[in-house]
N, C-alpha and C positions, 0 to 999 in steps of 0.2 A: 940673182944667179945662185948664190949660196943656198937660198930657200928651195929652189927647184932641185938642186942636187940632193938636198936633204930629203925631200919628198920621194924622189926616185929611189934613194938608198933604203928608205923606210918600206916602200912597196916591195922592193926586191927581198928585203928581210922577211916580210910577211909571206911572200910566195915561198920562201924557203921553209917557213914554219908549217905551211899547209901544202898538201899535195896537189890541190886544184882550186880554181876560182870559178864561180858561176856569175856571169855578167848578164843582166837583163838589157837586151839591146833596145827594146821599145816598150814603153809603159802602156797599159790598157786605157781605153776611153773612160770618161767620168761616169757615164750611165749606159747600161745595156738593158734591153727588154728581152723577154723570153722569145726564143726563135732565132736569136743572134748567136754567133760563135765568138768567144773571147780568144784572141790569138796573142800569144806572148813569145816573141823570139828571144832566145838566150844563147850565150857563147860560153863554152866550157874550156877553160885554159888549164892544162896539166903542168904543174910545177914539179911534179914527180910522177912516177908511175901510178895510174888510177885503175883500180879494178873494184868497182862498187856500183851501187844503185842510185840513180837520180830519182828521188821521190817528189811528185807534184801533188800539192794539196790545195783545196779551196777552203779558206777560212772565212766564215761569215759569223762573226760574234762567237757564240758558244758552239756553233755547228761547224764541224770540220769534216770535209769529204776528201778522201784520197782518190785522185783522178787518174794518176799514172805512176808507173814504177819501171824506169828504163835502166838496163845494165849499161854501165859506162866502162870501156876498156881503152885507156889512153896511156901512151908513153910520155916520158918527160919531154916537155917542150911542144907537145901536140895540142891542137885546138879543135873544137867541134862546135858547129852551129846547129841549133835545133829549135824549131818553132812548135810550141805546144798549143793545141786547139781545145777549147772547152765549150761544147755545145750546151746552150742554156735551154735544156728540155727537162721534162719531168723525169725521164729515164736517167739522165746524167746527174742532174743537180737536185732531184727530189723536192721540187717546190720551194727550193731555197730562194729567199729574197732578202734584200737589205744591203748593208755595206759589207764588202768582201775584199779579200786580198788573195793573191796566188803565192803559195810558199814553195820554194825549191830547196830541197835538202840533198846534199851529196857528201856523205860521211859527216864530218863535223861542220862542214860548210853549209850555211843557211842563208837564203836570200828571199826577200819579199817584194812583190810589186807594190805600186801605189794603190791606195784604197779606191775602189769604184763601187757603183751601186747597181745591183741586179733588181729589175722591176718587172712586174707583170700587169701594170695598171694602164688604163686607157682613159683619157679625158674626153668627155662628151660635151658638145656645145649645141643646144637646140635653138633653131630659129624661132621667131615669134609665131605662136600658133593660137588658134581660137580656143579659149579656155571654157566657153559656155556653148553647148550644143543641144540640139533636140534629137530624140531617137530617129534613126534612119538618116541623120545628117552625115556627110562625109567628113571624117576626121583625118587631117593630114599632119604627119609628124616628120619634120625635115631637120637635118643637122649635119655636123661634122664631128669626126673622132680623130684624136691624135695620141700616139703612144708617148710615154714619158721621155723617151729618147728623141722626141720631136720627129720621128719618122711616121710616114703615112700608114694607115690601117687598111688592110684588105681582108675582110672577113664577113661577119654576119651582124645584123641588127635585129633585135627582138623586142616587141612591145607586148606587155602583159597587163591585164586589167582584172583585178580580183576584188570582190566585195561580198559580204554575207547576203546582201540583197540581190545579187546577180544570180539568175537561174543557172548560168554556167560561166566559167571564166573565159576571158578572151585572150588569145595568144596569137600574134601575127609575126611572121618571120620574113625578114628582108635581107638584102646584101649590102655590104659596104665596099665601095670601090674608090680607091685613091682617097680614102678618108671621108667620103660623102655618102649619105644614105637618105632615103625618103620612103616612108611607109604610110599607107592610107587604109582606113577601115570605117565601117559603119556600126553603130550600136543597134541592137534589136529594138523593134518598135515598142516592146513591152518593158523596156528598161526603166526602172524606177527613178524618180527625180531625187538625185542625191549628189554629193561630191565624192568623186572616185579618184583614187591615187593611181596614176599611170606610171609604170616603171619601164624605162627604156634601157636596154642592155646592148652593148657592142662588145664582140669578142672575136678572137682568132683561134684557130686550131692548128696543132702540129701535124706531122705526117701520120701519126698514129691515131689521129682524131681526138686527141685530148685538148681541152681548152687551156691555152697558155697565157694569153693576155686578155683582160676583161675590164670593162668599165660600166657603171650604171649611174642613172640619174632619174629623178621623179618629178612629176608636177601634178597639180590638182585639175581635174576635169569635172565641170558642173553640168549636170543633165537637167534641162528645163522641164517644168511640169506643163504638159500639153493637155488641155481639155479635149476629151474625145467623145463623151456620151453624157446625155442629160436624162435622168430617170424621173418619170412622173408617176406618183402613186396617188390613187383616188380612194377615198373612204368607202364609197360604194358606187357600183356602176348604174344602179337604178335608184333615183331619188324621188321621194314623195314630196308633193307640195306641202308647204308649211314646215319644211325641215331644211337642214343645211347640208351642203356638200363640202368636203374638206380635201384639199390637195396640197402636196408639197413636192418640191423638186430637189434632186440630189445630183450634183455634178461630179463626174469621175474623170481621172486623168488616164494616161496611156497604160498605167499599171493597175488600174482598177481602184486607185486610192481616191478618197474624197477630196474635193476642192471647196474651200469656203469662198463664196462670192455672192454677188447680187443676181437675182433672177427677175426678169420682167414677164409678167403674166398678162395675156390677152384672153378675155372670156367673150365668146361669141355665141349668140343664141341660134335657134333653128333656122333663122333667115340669114345666118352669117353676119348679123349686125353686131358691131362691137358694143358691148354693154358695160364693160369694165376693163381698165388697164391699170395695173398696180405693180409696184416693185417690192420684193421681199428678199430676205436672206435665204440661202440654200438651207434646206431642212426646216424652214419656218413654215408653219401651216397657214394656208390661205383658206378662209371660210367664205363660202358662197351661199347666202340665204336664198331660198326659193319661195316666192310668195304663193299664197293659196290659189290664185287664179292664173298662175303661169301655165300657158298651154303645153300639152305634151310635145316634146321635141327632143332632138339630140343636140346638146350643147358641146361646143368644142373649146378646149383650153390649149393655147399655144404658149409655150415657155421658151425663153432665150436667155443664155448666160455665156458670156465670153465667146460669142460667135457660134455656140452650139445650141441647136434648137430641137424641140420635140413637141409632140402634141398628143393629147388624150381626149377622150370624149365620155360623156355620161348622158343618160336619158332621164327625162322627167316623166314620171309615171302618170297614167290616166287616173284622175280622181273625180268620182261622182259624189256630190253631196248637196243636199237641199235642206234648208232650214224652214221649219214649219212654225207659224205663229198664229194662234187663235185669238182674235180680237172681236169681242161682242158677237155680231152675227156674220163675221167674215173669217176666212182662213187665207193666210198669206204664205205663199211658197217663194223662197228666194234661193237661187242657185249660187252656192258658194264653192262650187267645184271649179275645175279647170277645163271642162268640156261641156257642151250642151247637155242638159238633163232631159232625156226623152224616155219617160217611163210612165206607167199607169200607177197612180196612187189611189188609195181607198180612204174616203172620208165617211165616218160613221156618225150618223145623227140618231141618237138613241140606240135602237137596235137595227136601224136600217143602214146598210152600206151603200155608198155611191162611189163609182169609179170615175177618176178624172185623168184624162190623157195629158200629161204635162209635156211641154216642149219649150224649155227655158234656155235661153242663151246664158253665157257666163255673166254673172253679176246682175241678171235680170230677175224681176219679181212679177208674180201674178196674184191677183186677189180674187177670191171666189166668195159669192154671197150664199148664205145658208138660209133656207126657208123651210117652214114646217107649220102645221096647225099650232095655234097660239099655246105657248107653254115653255117650260124650262127643260132643256135637253142636255144630256151629256154628249160632248163632242170628242171624237177621236180621229186624228188625221196624222198619218205617217208616224205613228208611235207617240204623238203628243196628245195629251188629253186636256179637256177644259169643259166649261159649261156656258150656255148662253140662253137668253130669252129670245125665242123665235116666234115669228108670225108668218102666216101665209096659208095658202089653200092646201098645199101638199108638200111632202118632204122632197127637197130638191137642192142641187148645188149648181150654181151658174157662175160663169165668169163675169166679174164686175166690169161694167163699161168704163168706169173711171171713178175717181175719188168722190166727185160731187154726186154722180148718179148713184153711187153706193149708199149715200145718205138717204136718198129718196127710196131706193129699193129696200133698204134695211128698216125703214120706219114702219112700225107695225101697230101703232096705237094712235088714237085720235089726238091725244095731247101733243105727240110729236108732229103729226100732220098739221095741227093748228099752229104749232110753233113755226114750222117751215113756211106755212102760208103767210103768217105775220112777217117773218123775215123777208120773204119775197116782196111783199107789199112795201115794207120799209126800204128795202134795197132799191125798188123801182123809184120810190120818191127821191132817195138820196142820189141815185144815178141821174135822175132828171135834173136835180139841182146842180150836180157836178157838170153835166153837159152844158148847162147854161154858163156856169162860172168858167169852164174850160174855154169856151168860145171867147169870153171876155179876156181871160188870161192870154190866150193866143193872140188876140188883137193887140194887147199891150206889148207883148213880146215882139210883134212884127211891126210896131209903129215906126221904128227907126231902122228896120231891116227889110229890104224888099225880097230877100231870098235867104235860104238856109246858109248859115255860116259854120263851117266845120273847123275844128281844132286839129290841125295836122301834127302828128308826132314828129319831132325833130331830133330826138335822141338817137335814133338808129334808122338807117335807111332800109334795113332788112328786118321784116317781122320775124320774131322768134318762134311763133307757133302758127299753125294753120287752123283757122276757125271756120266752121260751116255756118254758125249763127253769129256773125260779127256785129259788134256794137261800136258805133262811132259817136264821139261827143261833139256837139255843136254849141256855139255860143247862144243861139236862139233858133227856134224852129216853130212852125205851125204844127201842132200835134195835139195829142190827148194827154191830159194830166192823170196820173195814176200812182198807186202805191207799189213800189218795187222792193224786192228783197235782194240784198247784195251779199255775195261771198267774196271778201277781199283777201287776196294773197299778197302779202307784203314781203318782198325779198330785199333785205337791207344791203346785201353785198352783190346785188345784181350786176353792177358795172364791172366788178372785179372778176366774176366767174361766168359772165354771159357766154363766152366762146369756149368754155371748158367742156371736157368730155361728159356726155350724159345729160347736160342741162336741157337741151332742146327736147330730148326724148321724155324726160321726166315731166316737164311742163306740158308737153303735148298730151301725156296721159291724163294730167289734171283737166285739160280742156275737153278731152273725150268723155271723162266722167261727168263733167258739168253739162255738156251739151246732150248727153244721153238723157238727162233729166230736164231738157228743154230750156236750158239757160243760154243767154247771149254772152259773148266773150268780148270784153274790152281790155286791150293790152296797153299798159302804161310803162314808163321807163323803169319803174321799180317793182313790177309785179303784174298781176292779173286781177280783173274784177269780173265776176260772173253775176249777171243780172237776171232775176226771175221776175218776169212781167206777166200780168194777167192775160193779155191778148195772145201770149205764146203758151203759157201753162194751162190756160182755161180754168184757172182758179185764183181766188184772191188770198188764199191761205198757202203761202209758199215757204213759211218759216221752217216747218218740219223737214220739207224736202231739201231746203238750203243747208240746214244743219247737218243732215245725213251726208249730203255731198261734201260739205266742209270736212267732216270726219274722215271720209274716204280719201280725200285729197291729202289730208294730214298724214295718213298712213303711207301714201305714195311718196311724199316728200321725206318722211322719216326713213323709208326704205332706201331712198337715194343717199341720204347721209350715212347710212350703214354700209353701203356698198362702195361708194365713190370716195376718192381722196378729197375732192373739192366739195366742201359742205355748203348746204344752203342755210343761211341765217334768216329764218322765215317766221312770220306770224300770220294768223288767220282770224278773220272776224266775220260775224253774220249780223247784218243790221238792216232795218227797214227805213225807207225814205220816199220822198216824192220826186217824180221826174215828169217831164213832158217828153213823150216819145211818139215816134212815127215809124210804123213798120213798112219796110220796102220789100215786098215778096221777091225772094231770090237774091236779095242784096244785103239782108240783115236789118238792123235797126239803127235809127238816129235818135239820140236822146240829149236832153239838157237836164242836169241834176238841179234840184231846188234846195234851198236852205242848207247848203254845204253838205249834202247827202254823201257824196263820194269822199269828200275830205274827212268827214266824221268817221266813215268806215275805215279809211286808211289810218286814222289816229288810233282807233281801237286795235287794228291789226298790229300797229307799231308797239303797242303795250304787250302783245302776246309773245311768249317765248316757246314757239313750237306747239302751242295748244290752240283750240278753237275757243274764241271769246265771243259770246253773244251779247250784242248791244242792248240797251234798255228798251228801245222801240220794238225790237224783234222778240225780246224776252217777255215783255208785258202783253204782247198780242196773243190771244188764245188761238191754238191751232186745232182744237177739236170741240164740238158742242157736246156737252155731257149733261146728264140729269134730266129732270122734267119739272114742269110747273111754272107758274107765272114769275116766281123769283128768278129762275134761270133765264126766262125770256127777257126780263127787265135788265139783268146783268149783261146778257149778250148784246142787247140794243145799246146799252151805255158804252160797252167796249167797241161795238161796231161804229157808233158815231164818233167815238174818240179817235179811232185809227183811220177814219175816212173824212175827218173834218177838212174844210177848205180854208184857204187864206181869204178872209173876207175883204181884203183890200182891193 
């Protein structure tokens, strides 16, 4: 009780010392955002007569703003209630933010409100959004915004996207209602693949259009690289045979920038037949060799990378070329171009020109016999020169009927004719003996077999090549014994690559080359054997033809290994041996090899590493009769008997 009386007496004493008291009736809130009004009610109590100004100031740290100055006229004992409003706008508080107090001054009397915070910030909360997009994809930005005083926002939301690689900045404006907003937009189709910073701003404006509350946030938006175009560049649109075409592919994205990737090339010839499929890196050069005999056509290259494809084409030019070879009394023309050679050429014997109308298919040859009154002549044919000893009644050039007939036609002296007659007589004697022994051999072979027994291949149900002159092996047959020349193609990895791209086409080319030279085709599990037999070739000297065929097939197989990814591990051999054979017109040939003939040919081919290896029997047998005189006749007869001897058993 005594304490209360003491406080009251003290208060009355103070009132007597001052003429007035300013009492703050209600304290401000803790936090205000711009756009609000700070209201402070006060009571002025006059302990004496008051005739002065009540000054109202906003103190925010070092910044002091005088907001109001009211005149106060009160008599002793009077009171006055007054509420002061402070609009938080730029006009009134001049962008003032931070911790503030309101100061009231009336003469010597000063009174402060509690400290409160003035804020212009907005907090933004973005909902989960897709951070990786492609050009033209719809980008949706959704979120909420709250002022620092926890009140809702009603204003605007703006999304801006800027980057040096953007052709133009992106700015999208939306609205915020009750603190929620959603904005969507799409990126231009040529937008570069980059990581872009997206800025989201939310703000409010006052009555004068000034921004008073604002908040910003950012996030990273990744733009994917989209393949849009594949460019193919060719070295040349017109390619000559025996040269290379070069092609490369470049993959571009939506902004025209290069993409590193893998490219699959498909090369198709003029018949739209797939001849090569290979994978390369972008900008890596693909080399396409064009062989000398590739026919004129438009080739197409189709490239594909990451779902984008393109195609280009080039043409193989027409190439006419013939090789001329002067041998003794013959001129041989061989077409090594890629189109039939249909032209008239001049053969000059001495000073006498003779015209020949050539009509040669690709890879075909024709031999012409030269005749003239006995003597030595200078020969000129198609730019090639030489000399030959010729005989005959008149100067003439005629097409040779065949290799054997050319020997008769070209023989022009008595020694040669005598030599030929002796050879024919001896050949007749030997053939007669062979006929007798063949019948005996056939009788022994058929003693335990009443019919032909064939060896059916079991390694593959489907034949790899199509042969017109097919050869089938039999355990034993009734037939004719003869000397055959074999070209053996040994493919060591046949089982692994049998079904791979280009294998059938390459082996079929080998078959076509051999059969054009009158060979029979025997297909085994690990390669091909081409048999040159006298009743088909009409000659007993097949070694030279077989060797030439082997060399051409080697070139075909080597070209395959240069073009295709799956390589052929091959060897080639040429060998002579004995067989018993029977020709079936329209069906091919049935044969039985003697003395391990085919096995030996395969062994020789196995020792080859991509080259033609000629066996001893084929290498030792002469392929041409040269020279003159009894010594040559004796040597020929010895060799002839040696290579045509029979098994005396």
